[in-house]
C-alpha positions as CSV (number, residue, x, y, z in Angstrom):
1,M,-53.1,40.4,68.4
2,Q,-50.8,38.5,70.5
3,K,-47.5,40.1,70.8
4,I,-44.3,37.8,70.4
5,K,-41.4,38.4,72.9
6,I,-37.9,38.0,71.7
7,S,-35.2,37.3,74.2
8,P,-32.0,39.3,74.0
9,S,-30.1,36.4,73.2
10,A,-32.4,35.4,70.3
11,G,-32.3,38.8,69.0
12,I,-28.4,38.8,68.9
13,Q,-28.4,35.7,66.9
14,I,-30.9,37.0,64.3
15,F,-28.7,40.1,64.2
16,L,-25.8,38.0,63.5
17,V,-27.4,35.8,60.9
18,T,-28.5,38.9,59.1
19,V,-25.1,40.5,59.1
20,A,-23.6,37.1,57.9
21,A,-26.2,37.1,54.9
22,V,-25.6,40.7,53.9
23,L,-21.6,40.1,54.1
24,L,-22.1,36.9,52.0
25,F,-24.2,38.6,49.3
26,L,-21.7,41.6,49.3
27,T,-18.8,39.2,48.9
28,A,-20.5,37.3,46.4
29,F,-21.4,40.2,44.6
30,S,-17.9,41.5,44.4
31,R,-17.1,37.9,42.8
32,Q,-15.1,36.5,45.6
33,V,-17.5,33.6,46.4
34,S,-20.1,31.9,44.1
35,L,-23.5,31.5,45.2
36,G,-24.7,29.3,42.5
37,Q,-23.8,31.2,39.4
38,S,-21.4,30.0,36.5
39,F,-17.9,30.4,37.1
40,L,-14.5,29.0,35.3
41,Q,-12.6,26.4,37.0
42,V,-9.0,27.0,35.5
43,M,-6.8,23.8,34.9
44,V,-3.1,23.4,34.0
45,D,-2.1,19.9,33.1
46,G,-5.1,18.4,34.5
47,E,-4.8,20.1,37.7
48,A,-7.2,23.0,39.1
49,I,-5.4,26.1,40.1
50,G,-8.3,28.5,40.7
51,A,-11.6,29.7,39.9
52,I,-12.7,33.0,38.4
53,A,-15.9,34.8,37.1
54,A,-17.3,33.4,33.8
55,D,-16.8,36.4,31.7
56,T,-13.1,36.4,32.2
57,D,-10.6,36.2,29.2
58,V,-8.4,33.6,30.7
59,E,-6.3,33.2,27.7
60,Q,-5.1,36.9,28.0
61,L,-4.0,36.0,31.5
62,F,-2.0,33.3,30.2
63,L,-0.4,35.4,27.6
64,Q,0.5,38.1,30.2
65,A,1.8,35.5,32.3
66,R,4.3,34.2,29.7
67,R,5.2,37.7,28.8
68,A,6.1,38.4,32.3
69,L,8.2,35.4,32.6
70,A,9.9,35.8,29.3
71,A,10.9,39.4,30.7
72,E,12.5,37.8,33.8
73,Q,15.1,35.8,32.0
74,T,17.7,36.5,28.9
75,D,17.5,33.1,27.2
76,R,14.5,31.8,25.2
77,L,11.6,30.8,27.3
78,C,10.7,27.1,27.2
79,L,7.5,26.0,28.6
80,K,5.4,22.8,28.0
81,Y,2.0,22.7,29.4
82,D,-1.7,22.4,28.7
83,W,-4.5,24.6,29.9
84,N,-8.2,24.5,29.9
85,C,-11.3,26.0,31.7
86,E,-14.2,24.1,33.0
87,T,-17.7,25.8,33.7
88,K,-19.1,25.0,37.0
89,Q,-22.0,26.2,39.2
90,T,-21.0,25.1,42.7
91,A,-22.1,27.3,45.5
92,F,-19.8,28.9,48.1
93,T,-16.7,28.3,45.8
94,P,-14.0,31.0,46.3
95,L,-13.4,33.2,43.2
96,M,-10.2,34.8,42.4
97,T,-9.7,38.2,41.1
98,Q,-8.0,38.5,37.8
99,R,-4.9,40.0,39.5
100,E,-4.8,36.7,41.8
101,L,-5.1,34.4,39.2
102,L,-2.5,36.2,37.0
103,E,0.0,35.6,40.0
104,E,-1.1,32.1,40.5
105,I,-0.6,31.3,36.7
106,K,3.0,32.9,36.8
107,T,3.7,30.7,39.9
108,V,2.6,27.4,38.2
109,L,4.2,28.2,35.0
110,R,7.6,29.0,36.8
111,E,7.4,25.5,38.0
112,K,7.2,24.2,34.3
113,Q,10.5,25.6,33.2
114,P,13.2,23.2,32.6
115,G,15.0,24.0,36.1
116,G,17.1,20.9,36.7
117,R,16.7,19.5,33.2
118,V,19.0,19.8,30.4
119,Q,18.6,20.6,26.5
120,A,18.2,17.2,24.5
121,Y,17.0,15.8,21.2
122,T,14.2,13.4,20.8
123,V,13.9,10.7,17.8
124,A,10.3,10.3,17.2
125,L,8.7,7.5,15.1
126,E,5.0,6.5,15.1
127,D,5.5,4.0,18.1
128,F,8.8,4.9,19.3
129,R,10.7,7.6,21.2
130,A,14.2,8.0,22.4
131,T,15.9,11.1,23.9
132,F,19.7,11.9,23.6
133,A,21.7,14.7,25.0
134,T,23.1,16.1,21.8
135,L,22.2,16.0,18.0
136,E,25.6,14.3,17.3
137,E,24.2,11.4,19.6
138,V,21.2,11.1,17.5
139,K,23.2,11.0,14.4
140,V,25.3,8.3,15.9
141,F,22.3,6.1,16.9
142,L,20.8,6.3,13.3
143,E,24.2,5.6,11.7
144,R,24.1,2.4,14.0
145,V,20.5,1.5,12.9
146,K,21.7,1.5,9.1
147,Q,25.2,0.0,9.6
148,P,24.2,-3.8,9.2
149,S,22.7,-2.8,5.7
150,D,25.8,-0.6,4.8
151,G,28.8,-2.4,5.5
152,A,30.9,-0.2,3.3
153,D,29.5,2.8,5.4
154,A,28.6,4.7,2.0
155,Y,25.7,6.5,3.5
156,G,25.4,9.0,6.3
157,V,22.8,10.4,8.3
158,C,21.7,14.1,7.3
159,F,19.2,16.4,8.9
160,R,16.5,18.5,6.8
161,G,15.0,21.6,8.4
162,E,17.8,22.6,10.8
163,D,16.6,26.0,10.4
164,L,13.2,24.9,12.0
165,L,15.0,23.6,15.2
166,M,14.0,26.3,17.5
167,D,10.2,26.0,16.6
168,G,9.5,23.0,14.6
169,V,10.7,19.5,13.8
170,M,13.6,18.3,11.8
171,E,13.6,15.1,9.4
172,A,16.6,12.6,9.5
173,Y,17.6,11.1,6.2
174,L,20.3,9.0,4.6
175,E,22.5,10.3,1.9
176,R,25.7,8.8,0.1
177,R,28.7,10.4,1.5
178,D,30.3,10.9,-1.9
179,A,27.1,12.5,-3.5
180,P,27.7,16.1,-4.5
181,G,24.1,16.9,-3.8
182,E,20.9,15.3,-3.3
183,Q,19.3,14.0,-6.6
184,E,16.2,11.8,-7.2
185,L,15.5,8.9,-9.3
186,S,12.0,7.3,-9.8
187,V,12.0,3.5,-9.8
188,N,8.7,1.7,-10.2
189,G,6.9,4.8,-8.9
190,G,9.1,5.3,-5.9
191,H,11.5,8.2,-5.3
192,F,15.1,7.7,-4.0
193,A,17.5,10.2,-3.0
194,G,21.3,10.2,-3.5
195,V,21.8,7.9,-6.4
196,A,24.2,10.1,-8.2
197,A,25.2,7.3,-10.5
198,W,22.0,6.7,-12.1
199,H,21.6,9.4,-15.0
200,G,19.9,9.9,-18.5
201,Q,18.7,6.7,-20.1
202,M,20.5,4.0,-18.2
203,L,17.2,2.4,-17.0
204,H,15.9,2.2,-20.5
205,S,18.8,1.4,-23.0
206,P,21.3,-1.3,-22.4
207,G,24.7,-0.3,-22.4
208,G,26.5,-3.4,-21.8
209,R,28.2,-5.3,-19.2
210,E,30.5,-2.4,-18.3
211,S,27.6,-0.2,-17.3
212,Y,25.6,-2.9,-14.9
213,Q,24.5,-1.4,-11.8
214,T,25.3,-4.0,-8.9
215,G,25.6,-3.8,-5.2
216,L,24.0,-1.2,-3.0
217,L,22.6,1.5,-5.1
218,D,20.5,3.4,-2.6
219,L,19.5,3.2,1.1
220,S,16.9,5.2,2.9
221,F,14.5,5.2,6.0
222,V,10.9,3.8,5.1
223,E,9.4,5.6,8.0
224,Q,9.7,9.4,8.4
225,V,12.1,10.1,11.3
226,S,11.4,13.2,13.1
227,V,13.9,14.8,15.5
228,Y,13.0,17.8,17.8
229,R,14.6,19.6,20.7
230,T,13.4,19.2,24.2
231,Y,14.4,19.2,27.9
232,A,14.9,16.2,30.1
233,K,16.2,15.3,33.3
234,P,19.7,13.8,33.0
235,G,18.5,10.5,34.3
236,A,15.8,10.2,31.7
237,L,18.2,10.2,28.8
238,S,17.9,7.1,26.7
239,D,20.6,4.5,26.7
240,M,21.6,4.0,23.2
241,T,22.3,0.2,23.3
242,N,18.8,-0.3,24.6
243,A,17.4,2.1,22.2
244,L,19.0,0.5,19.2
245,I,17.7,-3.0,20.4
246,E,14.0,-1.6,20.9
247,V,14.0,0.2,17.6
248,T,15.2,-2.7,15.4
249,K,13.4,-5.5,17.4
250,Q,10.8,-7.3,15.2
251,K,7.4,-6.9,16.5
252,E,4.3,-8.5,14.9
253,S,2.3,-6.2,12.6
254,N,-0.7,-7.0,10.4
255,K,-0.5,-6.1,6.6
256,I,-3.0,-6.7,3.8
257,Y,-1.9,-8.6,0.7
258,E,-4.2,-8.6,-2.4
259,V,-4.2,-12.0,-3.9
260,E,-3.1,-12.4,-7.5
261,S,-3.7,-14.8,-10.3
262,G,-1.8,-18.0,-9.8
263,D,-1.3,-17.3,-6.1
264,C,-1.5,-20.3,-3.4
265,L,-1.3,-20.0,0.4
266,S,1.8,-21.9,0.6
267,V,3.9,-19.5,-1.5
268,I,2.3,-16.5,0.2
269,A,3.3,-18.0,3.7
270,L,6.7,-18.8,2.5
271,D,7.3,-15.3,1.1
272,Y,6.1,-13.6,4.4
273,G,7.7,-16.0,6.7
274,T,4.5,-17.3,8.2
275,T,2.5,-20.8,7.9
276,V,-0.5,-21.6,5.9
277,S,-2.4,-22.7,9.0
278,E,-1.7,-19.1,10.5
279,L,-2.9,-17.5,7.4
280,V,-6.2,-19.8,7.5
281,K,-6.8,-18.9,11.2
282,L,-6.1,-15.2,10.8
283,N,-8.6,-14.8,7.9
284,H,-11.2,-17.0,9.3
285,M,-10.8,-19.3,6.1
286,E,-12.8,-22.5,5.6
287,D,-9.8,-24.2,4.1
288,A,-6.7,-23.3,2.3
289,D,-8.2,-23.9,-1.5
290,T,-10.6,-20.9,-1.2
291,L,-8.5,-18.1,-2.5
292,R,-9.8,-16.0,-5.4
293,E,-8.0,-13.2,-7.5
294,G,-8.4,-9.7,-5.8
295,Q,-9.1,-11.3,-2.3
296,E,-7.5,-9.4,0.6
297,L,-5.5,-11.4,3.1
298,I,-4.5,-10.2,6.6
299,I,-0.9,-11.4,7.1
300,A,0.9,-11.0,10.4
301,V,4.4,-9.7,9.4
302,P,7.2,-9.1,11.9
303,E,8.7,-5.6,11.5
304,P,10.9,-3.3,13.5
305,D,9.7,0.3,14.3
306,L,12.4,1.6,11.8
307,K,12.7,0.1,8.7
308,L,15.2,0.2,5.9
309,R,14.5,0.6,2.0
310,L,17.5,-1.0,-0.1
311,V,17.9,-0.7,-3.7
312,M,20.1,-3.3,-5.0
313,G,21.5,-4.1,-8.3
314,E,21.7,-7.8,-9.2
315,V,22.9,-9.7,-12.3
316,Y,22.0,-13.4,-13.1
317,E,21.4,-15.6,-16.1
318,E,18.1,-17.0,-17.3
319,D,16.1,-18.5,-20.0
320,Y,13.3,-16.3,-21.5
321,E,10.7,-15.8,-24.0
322,K,9.7,-13.0,-25.9
323,T,6.1,-11.7,-25.7
324,P,4.1,-13.4,-28.4
325,V,2.7,-11.6,-31.2
326,I,-0.9,-11.6,-31.4
327,V,-2.9,-11.7,-34.8
328,K,-6.4,-10.5,-34.1
329,N,-9.4,-12.4,-35.6
330,D,-12.7,-10.5,-35.3
331,N,-14.7,-13.6,-36.1
332,W,-13.5,-15.8,-33.2
333,Y,-14.3,-15.6,-29.6
334,T,-11.5,-14.8,-27.3
335,T,-11.4,-18.4,-26.0
336,K,-10.1,-19.6,-29.5
337,E,-6.5,-19.3,-30.7
338,V,-4.3,-20.9,-33.1
339,V,-0.6,-20.8,-33.0
340,L,0.8,-19.5,-36.5
341,Q,4.3,-19.9,-35.7
342,E,6.1,-21.5,-32.9
343,G,8.3,-19.3,-30.6
344,S,11.9,-20.5,-29.3
345,T,13.5,-20.0,-25.8
346,G,16.4,-17.8,-25.5
347,H,19.2,-17.2,-22.8
348,R,20.4,-13.9,-21.3
349,E,22.0,-12.3,-18.5
350,R,20.1,-9.6,-16.9
351,N,20.7,-6.6,-14.6
352,D,17.7,-6.0,-12.2
353,V,17.0,-3.1,-9.8
354,V,15.5,-4.7,-6.9
355,I,13.8,-2.9,-3.8
356,Y,13.8,-4.5,-0.5
357,E,11.9,-3.3,2.6
358,N,12.7,-5.0,5.9
359,G,14.5,-7.8,4.0
360,F,11.3,-8.5,1.6
361,E,11.4,-8.0,-2.0
362,V,8.8,-5.3,-3.0
363,S,9.7,-4.6,-6.7
364,R,12.1,-5.8,-9.3
365,N,12.8,-4.2,-12.7
366,L,15.0,-5.3,-15.5
367,V,17.2,-2.3,-16.6
368,Q,19.7,-3.9,-18.6
369,Q,20.5,-7.2,-20.4
370,T,23.1,-8.9,-22.3
371,V,21.4,-11.7,-24.7
372,M,23.4,-14.9,-25.3
373,V,20.7,-16.7,-27.4
374,E,18.0,-14.6,-28.9
375,S,14.5,-15.8,-28.2
376,V,12.0,-16.0,-31.2
377,A,8.5,-14.7,-30.3
378,A,5.6,-17.1,-31.2
379,V,2.8,-15.8,-33.4
380,I,-0.8,-16.6,-32.3
381,E,-4.2,-15.7,-34.0
382,R,-6.6,-15.0,-31.3
383,G,-10.5,-14.1,-31.3
384,T,-11.7,-10.8,-30.3
385,I,-15.2,-11.5,-29.5
386,K,-16.3,-11.8,-25.9
387,P,-17.7,-15.2,-25.3
388,P,-21.2,-15.8,-23.8
389,T,-21.3,-16.1,-20.1
390,Y,-23.1,-18.9,-18.2
391,I,-25.2,-18.3,-14.9
392,K,-26.9,-20.7,-12.4
393,P,-30.1,-21.6,-13.9
394,L,-32.5,-21.0,-11.0
395,Y,-32.6,-19.0,-7.9
396,G,-32.2,-20.8,-4.6
397,G,-32.2,-24.5,-4.7
398,R,-29.8,-26.7,-2.8
399,F,-26.8,-28.4,-4.5
400,S,-27.6,-32.1,-4.1
401,S,-25.4,-33.9,-6.5
402,G,-22.3,-33.1,-8.5
403,Y,-20.7,-33.9,-12.0
404,G,-18.6,-37.1,-11.9
405,Y,-18.8,-40.9,-11.9
406,R,-21.3,-42.7,-9.5
407,W,-22.8,-46.1,-9.2
408,G,-20.6,-46.9,-12.0
409,R,-21.7,-44.3,-14.6
410,L,-21.0,-40.7,-15.3
411,H,-23.4,-38.2,-14.0
412,K,-23.0,-35.7,-16.7
413,G,-24.3,-32.6,-14.9
414,V,-25.1,-31.0,-11.5
415,D,-28.4,-31.5,-9.6
416,Y,-30.2,-28.6,-7.5
417,A,-33.0,-29.9,-5.1
418,C,-35.8,-27.6,-5.3
419,S,-39.6,-27.7,-5.0
420,I,-42.0,-28.3,-8.1
421,G,-42.8,-25.5,-9.9
422,T,-39.6,-23.5,-9.3
423,T,-38.7,-21.3,-12.5
424,V,-35.8,-22.4,-14.6
425,F,-33.7,-19.8,-16.4
426,A,-31.7,-20.0,-19.6
427,S,-28.1,-20.0,-18.4
428,S,-27.0,-18.3,-21.5
429,A,-28.6,-16.7,-24.7
430,G,-29.1,-19.1,-27.5
431,T,-31.6,-21.0,-29.7
432,V,-34.0,-23.9,-28.4
433,V,-33.0,-27.2,-30.1
434,Q,-34.9,-29.6,-27.9
435,A,-38.2,-28.9,-25.9
436,G,-40.2,-32.1,-24.9
437,Y,-40.3,-35.3,-23.1
438,N,-37.1,-37.5,-23.4
439,S,-37.5,-41.1,-23.1
440,G,-34.0,-41.5,-22.1
441,G,-34.5,-40.7,-18.4
442,Y,-34.3,-36.9,-18.7
443,G,-38.2,-36.3,-18.6
444,N,-39.4,-33.0,-20.0
445,N,-36.3,-31.5,-20.9
446,V,-34.8,-28.3,-22.8
447,V,-31.6,-28.1,-24.7
448,I,-30.3,-24.8,-26.0
449,S,-27.5,-24.2,-28.6
450,H,-25.2,-21.3,-27.8
451,P,-23.2,-19.0,-30.2
452,D,-20.0,-20.3,-28.8
453,G,-20.8,-23.8,-29.9
454,R,-21.7,-25.0,-26.5
455,M,-25.0,-26.6,-25.4
456,T,-26.8,-26.8,-22.2
457,R,-29.6,-29.1,-20.9
458,Y,-32.3,-28.6,-18.3
459,A,-34.0,-31.9,-17.3
460,H,-36.9,-33.5,-15.1
461,N,-39.0,-30.4,-15.6
462,S,-42.7,-30.4,-14.8
463,K,-43.6,-27.9,-17.5
464,I,-41.8,-26.6,-20.6
465,L,-42.4,-22.8,-21.5
466,V,-40.5,-22.6,-24.9
467,H,-40.4,-24.4,-28.2
468,V,-37.8,-25.5,-30.7
469,G,-36.3,-22.7,-32.8
470,Q,-37.1,-19.9,-30.3
471,H,-34.3,-17.6,-29.3
472,V,-33.9,-17.0,-25.6
473,E,-31.8,-14.5,-23.8
474,Q,-29.9,-15.2,-20.6
475,G,-32.0,-15.3,-17.5
476,Q,-35.2,-15.8,-19.5
477,P,-37.8,-18.5,-18.1
478,I,-37.7,-21.6,-20.1
479,A,-39.3,-24.0,-17.9
480,L,-40.7,-25.1,-14.4
481,S,-38.9,-27.8,-12.3
482,G,-40.3,-31.0,-11.6
483,N,-39.8,-34.8,-11.0
484,T,-40.4,-36.2,-14.4
485,G,-38.5,-39.0,-16.1
486,R,-35.8,-41.1,-13.9
487,S,-35.7,-39.0,-10.9
488,T,-35.5,-39.7,-7.1
489,G,-37.4,-36.4,-6.0
490,P,-38.0,-33.0,-7.3
491,H,-34.8,-31.3,-8.7
492,L,-33.5,-29.6,-11.6
493,H,-30.7,-31.5,-13.6
494,F,-28.1,-28.8,-15.4
495,E,-25.8,-29.9,-18.1
496,I,-23.1,-28.0,-20.2
497,Y,-21.7,-29.6,-23.5
498,I,-18.4,-28.5,-25.3
499,N,-17.6,-29.9,-28.7
500,G,-20.5,-32.6,-27.9
501,S,-18.8,-33.7,-24.7
502,P,-20.2,-33.1,-20.9
503,V,-18.2,-30.9,-18.8
504,N,-18.5,-29.9,-15.1
505,P,-21.0,-27.0,-15.1
506,L,-19.5,-25.5,-11.9
507,K,-16.3,-24.5,-13.7
508,Y,-18.5,-22.5,-16.2
509,I,-21.1,-20.9,-14.2
510,Q,-20.5,-17.3,-13.0
């Protein structure tokens, strides 16, 4: 076997490398350096302050540090910070002992104390913050917000939850200065504090003009106004004038409006201070005539961060009509009614309670009235039976011609272009009164009489599937479409008759 000679210098190098490896292993074993095992990187407010073994209870170290700092001072400890740990596996990372990390935490937290800052109070809304030196300044600030709506200065700013000031958040609200205590009144589902003058049955039984409620009846903040104690550098306190401008500045905010019966875009736009073109654009509408009851519209409404809710008492005169007296007739459809007695218009003075938010009326309730001329209610006899409904008489089909005059004559129905053999359905339940070829130009046509007295016609069919006298249900197949009679191409011609006269079917199809 060949012997390998090692020079003295090489031997020394090997010895040194071996010693270094042993020392590194011993150091890692004593948890002073990571050799690739998991450890915890401790972070305070996003900055790393040290690393420690993965099985360390870091939370306990933070608690110990807080207790130690609290024992160092006589007044209440106030610290604001966030801490977290990240698990890492980076080799050769120096690891702290628990005592070393505890001391580092104490050092970092000492820097988080208010030193150089002053106690202050922050007014917090959803998208607004303003910080003032004293609670009295907060009060003055909020008083200035409400002042334009309270010229008589009848309402003052109060704080709810002052006992929570050390550990929680207070709520600022408005209360009548002459109110003996906080009271609540429910108006149209809302609750309003401080309306001491409203009692008993005032909202339900008229008491004459002397008991009318007029002027500002209640004033409150719409948003919840939170106030909490903090610490701030003197230069970071808010300027009251600038904060007032910011919190009352109108900022565009999207609201949802549900369309009611009789609504039109021009009136909605006027009510919300916008334009029809803006509403059409914002809601991606094809035109301004596509509104339907229950539709939800997005409306861009300018609003400040802090809005005021005003409850006002208003008095005015108006003509009015009593609600008609309805006499039910179980043999008529609900679409039929007969006036048995004409009503008459009256005249009255009314006292309303009106709620405004950000200058917009949100509700109005009649609370008292003085009648000058009594209205007489009309008496109307009305049916109770729900009338039949009408559906499109085929699936698919391209709308190709509408109801109305063309080429000097009335087109009595609507046309749906479709391939020959498309199934035609009964638009509503009824009895077949015609089923055959019509020489007047309808070709193979079907006519159905319905219980409400209306009739429907289905023309130009290729095949008829029913016979005269047969009862059919809504949606039942009655024919196959075609191109018979006076027709310029395969289609279905559909008509609806009321009292023997043709009407536009599109007004009755659901």
